[in-house]
All heavy atoms as a GROMACS GRO file, in nm:
protein
  558
    1MET      N    1  19.125  17.436   4.800
    1MET     CA    2  19.094  17.418   4.940
    1MET      C    3  19.074  17.270   4.965
    1MET      O    4  19.003  17.202   4.893
    1MET     CB    5  18.966  17.495   4.972
    1MET     CG    6  18.920  17.472   5.114
    1MET     SD    7  18.762  17.549   5.153
    1MET     CE    8  18.811  17.718   5.159
    2ASN      N    9  19.139  17.218   5.064
    2ASN     CA   10  19.131  17.076   5.101
    2ASN      C   11  19.034  17.063   5.218
    2ASN      O   12  19.074  17.076   5.336
    2ASN     CB   13  19.269  17.025   5.136
    2ASN     CG   14  19.271  16.875   5.156
    2ASN    OD1   15  19.173  16.808   5.132
    2ASN    ND2   16  19.384  16.826   5.200
    3THR      N   17  18.909  17.036   5.191
    3THR     CA   18  18.807  17.025   5.295
    3THR      C   19  18.797  16.881   5.343
    3THR      O   20  18.783  16.790   5.262
    3THR     CB   21  18.669  17.072   5.241
    3THR    OG1   22  18.684  17.205   5.194
    3THR    CG2   23  18.565  17.067   5.350
    4ARG      N   24  18.795  16.865   5.472
    4ARG     CA   25  18.779  16.733   5.532
    4ARG      C   26  18.660  16.735   5.626
    4ARG      O   27  18.632  16.837   5.687
    4ARG     CB   28  18.902  16.692   5.610
    4ARG     CG   29  19.021  16.674   5.523
    4ARG     CD   30  19.141  16.627   5.599
    4ARG     NE   31  19.255  16.618   5.509
    4ARG     CZ   32  19.379  16.606   5.548
    4ARG    NH1   33  19.408  16.602   5.676
    4ARG    NH2   34  19.475  16.598   5.463
    5ARG      N   35  18.591  16.624   5.636
    5ARG     CA   36  18.476  16.614   5.724
    5ARG      C   37  18.499  16.502   5.823
    5ARG      O   38  18.552  16.397   5.787
    5ARG     CB   39  18.349  16.586   5.645
    5ARG     CG   40  18.312  16.700   5.554
    5ARG     CD   41  18.199  16.659   5.462
    5ARG     NE   42  18.177  16.757   5.359
    5ARG     CZ   43  18.236  16.757   5.242
    5ARG    NH1   44  18.320  16.662   5.210
    5ARG    NH2   45  18.212  16.851   5.153
    6LEU      N   46  18.457  16.524   5.946
    6LEU     CA   47  18.468  16.425   6.050
    6LEU      C   48  18.332  16.417   6.120
    6LEU      O   49  18.277  16.520   6.159
    6LEU     CB   50  18.576  16.464   6.151
    6LEU     CG   51  18.590  16.378   6.274
    6LEU    CD1   52  18.639  16.239   6.236
    6LEU    CD2   53  18.682  16.443   6.373
    7ALA      N   54  18.278  16.299   6.134
    7ALA     CA   55  18.150  16.281   6.201
    7ALA      C   56  18.171  16.193   6.323
    7ALA      O   57  18.245  16.095   6.319
    7ALA     CB   58  18.050  16.214   6.107
    8VAL      N   59  18.107  16.229   6.432
    8VAL     CA   60  18.109  16.149   6.554
    8VAL      C   61  17.964  16.110   6.582
    8VAL      O   62  17.878  16.196   6.600
    8VAL     CB   63  18.167  16.232   6.671
    8VAL    CG1   64  18.164  16.151   6.801
    8VAL    CG2   65  18.308  16.280   6.642
    9PHE      N   66  17.939  15.978   6.584
    9PHE     CA   67  17.803  15.928   6.597
    9PHE      C   68  17.799  15.808   6.690
    9PHE      O   69  17.887  15.721   6.686
    9PHE     CB   70  17.747  15.887   6.459
    9PHE     CG   71  17.614  15.819   6.468
    9PHE    CD1   72  17.498  15.894   6.480
    9PHE    CD2   73  17.604  15.682   6.465
    9PHE    CE1   74  17.376  15.832   6.487
    9PHE    CE2   75  17.481  15.619   6.473
    9PHE     CZ   76  17.366  15.695   6.484
   10ASN      N   77  17.697  15.803   6.773
   10ASN     CA   78  17.667  15.687   6.856
   10ASN      C   79  17.527  15.706   6.908
   10ASN      O   80  17.489  15.817   6.949
   10ASN     CB   81  17.767  15.674   6.972
   10ASN     CG   82  17.758  15.538   7.041
   10ASN    OD1   83  17.652  15.478   7.043
   10ASN    ND2   84  17.868  15.494   7.094
   11ASN      N   85  17.445  15.601   6.908
   11ASN     CA   86  17.309  15.613   6.960
   11ASN      C   87  17.304  15.627   7.111
   11ASN      O   88  17.208  15.682   7.165
   11ASN     CB   89  17.226  15.491   6.918
   11ASN     CG   90  17.182  15.502   6.775
   11ASN    OD1   91  17.159  15.610   6.723
   11ASN    ND2   92  17.175  15.387   6.708
   12LYS      N   93  17.404  15.575   7.180
   12LYS     CA   94  17.404  15.577   7.326
   12LYS      C   95  17.441  15.715   7.377
   12LYS      O   96  17.533  15.779   7.330
   12LYS     CB   97  17.505  15.476   7.379
   12LYS     CG   98  17.502  15.465   7.530
   12LYS     CD   99  17.611  15.371   7.577
   12LYS     CE  100  17.617  15.363   7.729
   12LYS     NZ  101  17.610  15.488   7.797
   13GLY      N  102  17.371  15.764   7.476
   13GLY     CA  103  17.402  15.891   7.538
   13GLY      C  104  17.509  15.873   7.644
   13GLY      O  105  17.527  15.763   7.699
   14GLY      N  106  17.580  15.979   7.675
   14GLY     CA  107  17.676  15.976   7.785
   14GLY      C  108  17.804  15.904   7.753
   14GLY      O  109  17.878  15.862   7.842
   15CYS      N  110  17.838  15.888   7.623
   15CYS     CA  111  17.960  15.814   7.590
   15CYS      C  112  18.074  15.906   7.548
   15CYS      O  113  18.179  15.860   7.507
   15CYS     CB  114  17.930  15.712   7.478
   15CYS     SG  115  17.873  15.784   7.326
   16GLY      N  116  18.054  16.038   7.557
   16GLY     CA  117  18.161  16.134   7.534
   16GLY      C  118  18.170  16.191   7.393
   16GLY      O  119  18.271  16.245   7.354
   17LYS      N  120  18.058  16.184   7.319
   17LYS     CA  121  18.059  16.241   7.183
   17LYS      C  122  18.084  16.391   7.183
   17LYS      O  123  18.171  16.439   7.112
   17LYS     CB  124  17.926  16.213   7.112
   17LYS     CG  125  17.893  16.066   7.090
   17LYS     CD  126  17.759  16.049   7.021
   17LYS     CE  127  17.641  16.099   7.100
   17LYS     NZ  128  17.605  16.023   7.218
   18SER      N  129  18.007  16.465   7.262
   18SER     CA  130  18.023  16.610   7.265
   18SER      C  131  18.160  16.652   7.316
   18SER      O  132  18.225  16.742   7.260
   18SER     CB  133  17.914  16.675   7.351
   18SER     OG  134  17.787  16.652   7.296
   19SER      N  135  18.208  16.587   7.421
   19SER     CA  136  18.340  16.617   7.475
   19SER      C  137  18.448  16.592   7.371
   19SER      O  138  18.543  16.668   7.355
   19SER     CB  139  18.368  16.534   7.600
   19SER     OG  140  18.274  16.565   7.701
   20SER      N  141  18.433  16.482   7.297
   20SER     CA  142  18.531  16.449   7.192
   20SER      C  143  18.531  16.554   7.083
   20SER      O  144  18.634  16.600   7.038
   20SER     CB  145  18.501  16.310   7.133
   20SER     OG  146  18.515  16.212   7.231
   21VAL      N  147  18.411  16.593   7.039
   21VAL     CA  148  18.399  16.695   6.932
   21VAL      C  149  18.460  16.826   6.976
   21VAL      O  150  18.534  16.890   6.901
   21VAL     CB  151  18.251  16.712   6.889
   21VAL    CG1  152  18.233  16.833   6.800
   21VAL    CG2  153  18.200  16.588   6.820
   22ILE      N  154  18.431  16.868   7.097
   22ILE     CA  155  18.484  16.995   7.149
   22ILE      C  156  18.636  16.991   7.153
   22ILE      O  157  18.704  17.085   7.109
   22ILE     CB  158  18.426  17.023   7.290
   22ILE    CG1  159  18.278  17.060   7.278
   22ILE    CG2  160  18.504  17.134   7.359
   22ILE    CD1  161  18.203  17.057   7.410
   23ASN      N  162  18.693  16.881   7.201
   23ASN     CA  163  18.838  16.873   7.210
   23ASN      C  164  18.907  16.857   7.073
   23ASN      O  165  19.011  16.918   7.049
   23ASN     CB  166  18.878  16.757   7.303
   23ASN     CG  167  18.854  16.793   7.448
   23ASN    OD1  168  18.914  16.885   7.501
   23ASN    ND2  169  18.763  16.720   7.511
   24ILE      N  170  18.847  16.783   6.984
   24ILE     CA  171  18.901  16.768   6.847
   24ILE      C  172  18.898  16.904   6.777
   24ILE      O  173  18.997  16.946   6.714
   24ILE     CB  174  18.827  16.662   6.767
   24ILE    CG1  175  18.856  16.522   6.823
   24ILE    CG2  176  18.863  16.669   6.620
   24ILE    CD1  177  18.766  16.413   6.770
   25ALA      N  178  18.784  16.975   6.788
   25ALA     CA  179  18.771  17.106   6.724
   25ALA      C  180  18.874  17.204   6.779
   25ALA      O  181  18.937  17.278   6.704
   25ALA     CB  182  18.629  17.161   6.745
   26TYR      N  183  18.891  17.204   6.911
   26TYR     CA  184  18.988  17.295   6.973
   26TYR      C  185  19.132  17.264   6.925
   26TYR      O  186  19.208  17.353   6.890
   26TYR     CB  187  18.979  17.286   7.124
   26TYR     CG  188  19.077  17.378   7.194
   26TYR    CD1  189  19.056  17.514   7.198
   26TYR    CD2  190  19.190  17.327   7.256
   26TYR    CE1  191  19.143  17.599   7.261
   26TYR    CE2  192  19.280  17.410   7.318
   26TYR     CZ  193  19.255  17.546   7.322
   26TYR     OH  194  19.345  17.631   7.383
   27PHE      N  195  19.167  17.135   6.922
   27PHE     CA  196  19.300  17.096   6.876
   27PHE      C  197  19.323  17.136   6.731
   27PHE      O  198  19.429  17.187   6.694
   27PHE     CB  199  19.318  16.944   6.891
   27PHE     CG  200  19.447  16.896   6.826
   27PHE    CD1  201  19.568  16.912   6.889
   27PHE    CD2  202  19.440  16.833   6.704
   27PHE    CE1  203  19.683  16.867   6.829
   27PHE    CE2  204  19.558  16.788   6.644
   27PHE     CZ  205  19.680  16.805   6.706
   28MET      N  206  19.220  17.114   6.647
   28MET     CA  207  19.231  17.149   6.505
   28MET      C  208  19.252  17.299   6.484
   28MET      O  209  19.335  17.341   6.407
   28MET     CB  210  19.109  17.102   6.428
   28MET     CG  211  19.094  16.950   6.423
   28MET     SD  212  19.225  16.866   6.334
   28MET     CE  213  19.195  16.921   6.169
   29GLN      N  214  19.174  17.381   6.556
   29GLN     CA  215  19.189  17.526   6.540
   29GLN      C  216  19.321  17.576   6.597
   29GLN      O  217  19.381  17.666   6.546
   29GLN     CB  218  19.070  17.602   6.599
   29GLN     CG  219  19.058  17.605   6.750
   29GLN     CD  220  19.136  17.716   6.816
   29GLN    OE1  221  19.165  17.820   6.756
   29GLN    NE2  222  19.170  17.697   6.940
   30ARG      N  223  19.371  17.510   6.700
   30ARG     CA  224  19.503  17.546   6.754
   30ARG      C  225  19.613  17.510   6.654
   30ARG      O  226  19.721  17.569   6.656
   30ARG     CB  227  19.530  17.473   6.887
   30ARG     CG  228  19.450  17.520   7.005
   30ARG     CD  229  19.492  17.654   7.053
   30ARG     NE  230  19.633  17.652   7.084
   30ARG     CZ  231  19.688  17.699   7.192
   30ARG    NH1  232  19.614  17.757   7.282
   30ARG    NH2  233  19.817  17.694   7.213
   31SER      N  234  19.586  17.413   6.566
   31SER     CA  235  19.683  17.374   6.464
   31SER      C  236  19.671  17.459   6.339
   31SER      O  237  19.738  17.433   6.239
   31SER     CB  238  19.660  17.227   6.428
   31SER     OG  239  19.678  17.144   6.540
   32GLY      N  240  19.585  17.563   6.341
   32GLY     CA  241  19.576  17.655   6.232
   32GLY      C  242  19.465  17.626   6.130
   32GLY      O  243  19.453  17.693   6.028
   33HIS      N  244  19.383  17.524   6.156
   33HIS     CA  245  19.274  17.489   6.065
   33HIS      C  246  19.149  17.569   6.098
   33HIS      O  247  19.125  17.607   6.213
   33HIS     CB  248  19.240  17.340   6.077
   33HIS     CG  249  19.354  17.250   6.040
   33HIS    ND1  250  19.385  17.217   5.912
   33HIS    CD2  251  19.445  17.185   6.120
   33HIS    CE1  252  19.490  17.137   5.911
   33HIS    NE2  253  19.529  17.116   6.036
   34ARG      N  254  19.069  17.596   5.995
   34ARG     CA  255  18.939  17.657   6.016
   34ARG      C  256  18.841  17.542   6.044
   34ARG      O  257  18.836  17.444   5.969
   34ARG     CB  258  18.893  17.736   5.894
   34ARG     CG  259  18.979  17.858   5.872
   34ARG     CD  260  18.937  17.937   5.752
   34ARG     NE  261  18.796  17.977   5.766
   34ARG     CZ  262  18.717  18.009   5.664
   34ARG    NH1  263  18.765  18.004   5.541
   34ARG    NH2  264  18.592  18.044   5.684
   35VAL      N  265  18.762  17.555   6.148
   35VAL     CA  266  18.676  17.446   6.194
   35VAL      C  267  18.533  17.496   6.208
   35VAL      O  268  18.507  17.603   6.257
   35VAL     CB  269  18.723  17.394   6.333
   35VAL    CG1  270  18.635  17.281   6.380
   35VAL    CG2  271  18.868  17.349   6.326
   36LEU      N  272  18.438  17.414   6.159
   36LEU     CA  273  18.296  17.440   6.179
   36LEU      C  274  18.238  17.319   6.249
   36LEU      O  275  18.245  17.208   6.200
   36LEU     CB  276  18.224  17.461   6.045
   36LEU     CG  277  18.072  17.473   6.050
   36LEU    CD1  278  18.031  17.597   6.131
   36LEU    CD2  279  18.013  17.477   5.911
   37VAL      N  280  18.180  17.341   6.365
   37VAL     CA  281  18.115  17.234   6.443
   37VAL      C  282  17.965  17.240   6.417
   37VAL      O  283  17.902  17.345   6.439
   37VAL     CB  284  18.144  17.249   6.595
   37VAL    CG1  285  18.066  17.145   6.674
   37VAL    CG2  286  18.293  17.237   6.622
   38VAL      N  287  17.906  17.131   6.370
   38VAL     CA  288  17.762  17.122   6.348
   38VAL      C  289  17.707  17.025   6.450
   38VAL      O  290  17.738  16.906   6.448
   38VAL     CB  291  17.729  17.074   6.205
   38VAL    CG1  292  17.579  17.061   6.185
   38VAL    CG2  293  17.792  17.168   6.102
   39ASP      N  294  17.626  17.075   6.543
   39ASP     CA  295  17.572  16.995   6.653
   39ASP      C  296  17.431  16.954   6.618
   39ASP      O  297  17.339  17.033   6.618
   39ASP     CB  298  17.574  17.078   6.781
   39ASP     CG  299  17.540  16.995   6.905
   39ASP    OD1  300  17.514  16.876   6.891
   39ASP    OD2  301  17.544  17.054   7.014
   40CYS      N  302  17.410  16.823   6.588
   40CYS     CA  303  17.278  16.772   6.552
   40CYS      C  304  17.208  16.706   6.671
   40CYS      O  305  17.096  16.657   6.658
   40CYS     CB  306  17.290  16.672   6.439
   40CYS     SG  307  17.352  16.745   6.287
   41ASP      N  308  17.273  16.705   6.785
   41ASP     CA  309  17.216  16.648   6.907
   41ASP      C  310  17.111  16.743   6.963
   41ASP      O  311  17.133  16.865   6.971
   41ASP     CB  312  17.326  16.625   7.010
   41ASP     CG  313  17.283  16.542   7.129
   41ASP    OD1  314  17.160  16.529   7.150
   41ASP    OD2  315  17.370  16.492   7.200
   42THR      N  316  16.997  16.691   7.004
   42THR     CA  317  16.889  16.774   7.057
   42THR      C  318  16.926  16.838   7.191
   42THR      O  319  16.868  16.939   7.230
   42THR     CB  320  16.760  16.694   7.076
   42THR    OG1  321  16.784  16.580   7.157
   42THR    CG2  322  16.707  16.649   6.938
   43GLN      N  323  17.024  16.783   7.262
   43GLN     CA  324  17.068  16.842   7.390
   43GLN      C  325  17.157  16.963   7.366
   43GLN      O  326  17.178  17.044   7.456
   43GLN     CB  327  17.141  16.740   7.474
   43GLN     CG  328  17.051  16.633   7.530
   43GLN     CD  329  17.126  16.536   7.618
   43GLN    OE1  330  17.247  16.516   7.604
   43GLN    NE2  331  17.056  16.476   7.712
   44GLU      N  332  17.214  16.975   7.247
   44GLU     CA  333  17.296  17.090   7.206
   44GLU      C  334  17.413  17.119   7.300
   44GLU      O  335  17.442  17.233   7.331
   44GLU     CB  336  17.210  17.214   7.188
   44GLU     CG  337  17.104  17.200   7.084
   44GLU     CD  338  17.020  17.326   7.067
   44GLU    OE1  339  17.010  17.406   7.162
   44GLU    OE2  340  16.967  17.345   6.957
   45ASN      N  341  17.480  17.016   7.349
   45ASN     CA  342  17.592  17.038   7.439
   45ASN      C  343  17.707  17.116   7.376
   45ASN      O  344  17.766  17.201   7.440
   45ASN     CB  345  17.644  16.905   7.494
   45ASN     CG  346  17.542  16.839   7.587
   45ASN    OD1  347  17.469  16.907   7.656
   45ASN    ND2  348  17.536  16.708   7.584
   46CYS      N  349  17.740  17.087   7.251
   46CYS     CA  350  17.845  17.162   7.183
   46CYS      C  351  17.804  17.305   7.164
   46CYS      O  352  17.883  17.400   7.184
   46CYS     CB  353  17.879  17.098   7.049
   46CYS     SG  354  17.961  16.941   7.059
   47PHE      N  355  17.677  17.326   7.126
   47PHE     CA  356  17.627  17.460   7.106
   47PHE      C  357  17.639  17.540   7.235
   47PHE      O  358  17.684  17.654   7.236
   47PHE     CB  359  17.481  17.456   7.061
   47PHE     CG  360  17.415  17.590   7.050
   47PHE    CD1  361  17.444  17.672   6.944
   47PHE    CD2  362  17.328  17.632   7.147
   47PHE    CE1  363  17.385  17.798   6.935
   47PHE    CE2  364  17.267  17.756   7.137
   47PHE     CZ  365  17.296  17.840   7.032
   48LEU      N  366  17.598  17.483   7.346
   48LEU     CA  367  17.605  17.553   7.475
   48LEU      C  368  17.748  17.581   7.517
   48LEU      O  369  17.776  17.684   7.577
   48LEU     CB  370  17.531  17.474   7.583
   48LEU     CG  371  17.380  17.457   7.559
   48LEU    CD1  372  17.321  17.362   7.662
   48LEU    CD2  373  17.311  17.591   7.560
   49PHE      N  374  17.841  17.491   7.486
   49PHE     CA  375  17.980  17.510   7.521
   49PHE      C  376  18.040  17.629   7.444
   49PHE      O  377  18.108  17.712   7.501
   49PHE     CB  378  18.063  17.385   7.493
   49PHE     CG  379  18.210  17.403   7.523
   49PHE    CD1  380  18.255  17.388   7.654
   49PHE    CD2  381  18.299  17.435   7.425
   49PHE    CE1  382  18.389  17.406   7.683
   49PHE    CE2  383  18.434  17.451   7.451
   49PHE     CZ  384  18.479  17.438   7.581
   50PHE      N  385  18.009  17.636   7.316
   50PHE     CA  386  18.068  17.742   7.229
   50PHE      C  387  17.984  17.870   7.227
   50PHE      O  388  18.021  17.964   7.159
   50PHE     CB  389  18.085  17.689   7.086
   50PHE     CG  390  18.190  17.586   7.072
   50PHE    CD1  391  18.160  17.462   7.020
   50PHE    CD2  392  18.321  17.612   7.108
   50PHE    CE1  393  18.260  17.365   7.004
   50PHE    CE2  394  18.420  17.517   7.094
   50PHE     CZ  395  18.390  17.394   7.042
   51LEU      N  396  17.870  17.872   7.296
   51LEU     CA  397  17.779  17.986   7.292
   51LEU      C  398  17.853  18.114   7.328
   51LEU      O  399  17.924  18.121   7.429
   51LEU     CB  400  17.663  17.963   7.388
   51LEU     CG  401  17.554  18.069   7.387
   51LEU    CD1  402  17.483  18.068   7.252
   51LEU    CD2  403  17.456  18.042   7.498
   52THR      N  404  17.832  18.216   7.248
   52THR     CA  405  17.891  18.347   7.275
   52THR      C  406  17.782  18.451   7.274
   52THR      O  407  17.668  18.427   7.231
   52THR     CB  408  17.996  18.385   7.168
   52THR    OG1  409  17.931  18.397   7.043
   52THR    CG2  410  18.106  18.280   7.160
   53SER      N  411  17.814  18.569   7.316
   53SER     CA  412  17.717  18.680   7.320
   53SER      C  413  17.718  18.759   7.190
   53SER      O  414  17.656  18.865   7.180
   53SER     CB  415  17.747  18.771   7.437
   53SER     OG  416  17.875  18.824   7.424
   54HIS      N  417  17.792  18.712   7.089
   54HIS     CA  418  17.800  18.784   6.961
   54HIS      C  419  17.667  18.773   6.888
   54HIS      O  420  17.576  18.701   6.927
   54HIS     CB  421  17.913  18.725   6.874
   54HIS     CG  422  18.047  18.732   6.941
   54HIS    ND1  423  18.111  18.850   6.965
   54HIS    CD2  424  18.128  18.635   6.989
   54HIS    CE1  425  18.228  18.826   7.026
   54HIS    NE2  426  18.237  18.698   7.040
   55VAL      N  427  17.658  18.839   6.776
   55VAL     CA  428  17.538  18.839   6.694
   55VAL      C  429  17.502  18.696   6.655
   55VAL      O  430  17.584  18.618   6.612
   55VAL     CB  431  17.560  18.923   6.566
   55VAL    CG1  432  17.439  18.918   6.476
   55VAL    CG2  433  17.594  19.066   6.603
   56GLN      N  434  17.373  18.663   6.673
   56GLN     CA  435  17.325  18.531   6.636
   56GLN      C  436  17.305  18.523   6.487
   56GLN      O  437  17.238  18.607   6.427
   56GLN     CB  438  17.193  18.501   6.710
   56GLN     CG  439  17.209  18.500   6.860
   56GLN     CD  440  17.293  18.384   6.908
   56GLN    OE1  441  17.282  18.274   6.859
   56GLN    NE2  442  17.380  18.410   7.005
   57ASP      N  443  17.360  18.422   6.423
   57ASP     CA  444  17.351  18.405   6.278
   57ASP      C  445  17.346  18.257   6.251
   57ASP      O  446  17.346  18.176   6.345
   57ASP     CB  447  17.472  18.469   6.210
   57ASP     CG  448  17.448  18.500   6.064
   57ASP    OD1  449  17.343  18.460   6.010
   57ASP    OD2  450  17.534  18.565   6.005
   58VAL      N  451  17.344  18.217   6.126
   58VAL     CA  452  17.341  18.075   6.091
   58VAL      C  453  17.471  18.011   6.135
   58VAL      O  454  17.471  17.901   6.191
   58VAL     CB  455  17.318  18.056   5.939
   58VAL    CG1  456  17.329  17.912   5.902
   58VAL    CG2  457  17.183  18.113   5.899
   59ILE      N  458  17.584  18.073   6.110
   59ILE     CA  459  17.713  18.025   6.158
   59ILE      C  460  17.758  18.119   6.268
   59ILE      O  461  17.772  18.240   6.248
   59ILE     CB  462  17.817  18.020   6.042
   59ILE    CG1  463  17.772  17.920   5.937
   59ILE    CG2  464  17.954  17.983   6.099
   59ILE    CD1  465  17.863  17.908   5.820
   60LEU      N  466  17.778  18.061   6.385
   60LEU     CA  467  17.806  18.141   6.503
   60LEU      C  468  17.955  18.147   6.533
   60LEU      O  469  18.024  18.045   6.523
   60LEU     CB  470  17.736  18.080   6.625
   60LEU     CG  471  17.585  18.061   6.610
   60LEU    CD1  472  17.531  17.978   6.726
   60LEU    CD2  473  17.516  18.196   6.603
   61PRO      N  474  18.007  18.263   6.569
   61PRO     CA  475  18.147  18.271   6.607
   61PRO      C  476  18.164  18.215   6.749
   61PRO      O  477  18.070  18.202   6.824
   61PRO     CB  478  18.175  18.421   6.604
   61PRO     CG  479  18.042  18.484   6.634
   61PRO     CD  480  17.939  18.393   6.573
   62THR      N  481  18.287  18.183   6.784
   62THR     CA  482  18.319  18.143   6.920
   62THR      C  483  18.431  18.232   6.971
   62THR      O  484  18.480  18.319   6.897
   62THR     CB  485  18.367  17.995   6.927
   62THR    OG1  486  18.490  17.985   6.859
   62THR    CG2  487  18.262  17.902   6.866
   63ASP      N  488  18.474  18.211   7.093
   63ASP     CA  489  18.584  18.290   7.147
   63ASP      C  490  18.719  18.241   7.096
   63ASP      O  491  18.822  18.295   7.132
   63ASP     CB  492  18.582  18.283   7.299
   63ASP     CG  493  18.463  18.360   7.357
   63ASP    OD1  494  18.412  18.452   7.289
   63ASP    OD2  495  18.417  18.324   7.467
   64TYR      N  496  18.719  18.135   7.015
   64TYR     CA  497  18.842  18.076   6.962
   64TYR      C  498  18.862  18.116   6.816
   64TYR      O  499  18.769  18.111   6.737
   64TYR     CB  500  18.838  17.923   6.976
   64TYR     CG  501  18.813  17.878   7.117
   64TYR    CD1  502  18.687  17.848   7.159
   64TYR    CD2  503  18.919  17.872   7.208
   64TYR    CE1  504  18.663  17.806   7.290
   64TYR    CE2  505  18.897  17.830   7.339
   64TYR     CZ  506  18.769  17.800   7.378
   64TYR     OH  507  18.746  17.762   7.507
   65ALA      N  508  18.983  18.151   6.779
   65ALA     CA  509  19.015  18.186   6.642
   65ALA      C  510  18.990  18.066   6.549
   65ALA      O  511  19.025  17.954   6.583
   65ALA     CB  512  19.159  18.235   6.630
   66ASN      N  513  18.938  18.092   6.430
   66ASN     CA  514  18.917  17.989   6.327
   66ASN      C  515  18.825  17.877   6.372
   66ASN      O  516  18.834  17.768   6.316
   66ASN     CB  517  19.051  17.930   6.279
   66ASN     CG  518  19.137  18.032   6.213
   66ASN    OD1  519  19.087  18.118   6.142
   66ASN    ND2  520  19.265  18.026   6.237
   67LEU      N  521  18.738  17.898   6.469
   67LEU     CA  522  18.647  17.794   6.516
   67LEU      C  523  18.507  17.851   6.522
   67LEU      O  524  18.480  17.944   6.599
   67LEU     CB  525  18.690  17.741   6.653
   67LEU     CG  526  18.607  17.632   6.719
   67LEU    CD1  527  18.592  17.513   6.626
   67LEU    CD2  528  18.673  17.588   6.848
   68SER      N  529  18.418  17.799   6.435
   68SER     CA  530  18.280  17.846   6.431
   68SER      C  531  18.187  17.731   6.466
   68SER      O  532  18.226  17.614   6.473
   68SER     CB  533  18.246  17.896   6.290
   68SER     OG  534  18.333  18.002   6.254
   69HIS      N  535  18.060  17.765   6.490
   69HIS     CA  536  17.965  17.663   6.533
   69HIS      C  537  17.829  17.691   6.472
   69HIS      O  538  17.794  17.806   6.449
   69HIS     CB  539  17.953  17.667   6.686
   69HIS     CG  540  17.860  17.564   6.739
   69HIS    ND1  541  17.727  17.590   6.760
   69HIS    CD2  542  17.879  17.438   6.776
   69HIS    CE1  543  17.669  17.481   6.807
   69HIS    NE2  544  17.757  17.387   6.818
   70THR      N  545  17.754  17.588   6.446
   70THR     CA  546  17.616  17.603   6.400
   70THR      C  547  17.534  17.492   6.464
   70THR      O  548  17.588  17.392   6.511
   70THR     CB  549  17.605  17.599   6.247
   70THR    OG1  550  17.469  17.629   6.211
   70THR    CG2  551  17.641  17.463   6.191
   71THR      N  552  17.405  17.513   6.470
   71THR     CA  553  17.318  17.413   6.527
   71THR      C  554  17.195  17.396   6.442
   71THR      O  555  17.165  17.476   6.359
   71THR     CB  556  17.276  17.448   6.672
   71THR    OG1  557  17.193  17.342   6.722
   71THR    CG2  558  17.199  17.575   6.679
   0.00000   0.00000   0.00000
């Protein structure tokens, strides 16, 4: 298994970190990759975007194939 990690970091708020992560994750899963988004931001914007009504667990499913989320 060839695992790659990508981190998006900036101290400034409102610079597009969450939007970038959401779009990169979506593009990667559309390309056939399995993606796990870990949202460490206290505002949890990625978490709220991917939030589903499925069973709550440590790793949460999303409505997108091969794309999971945790917070």
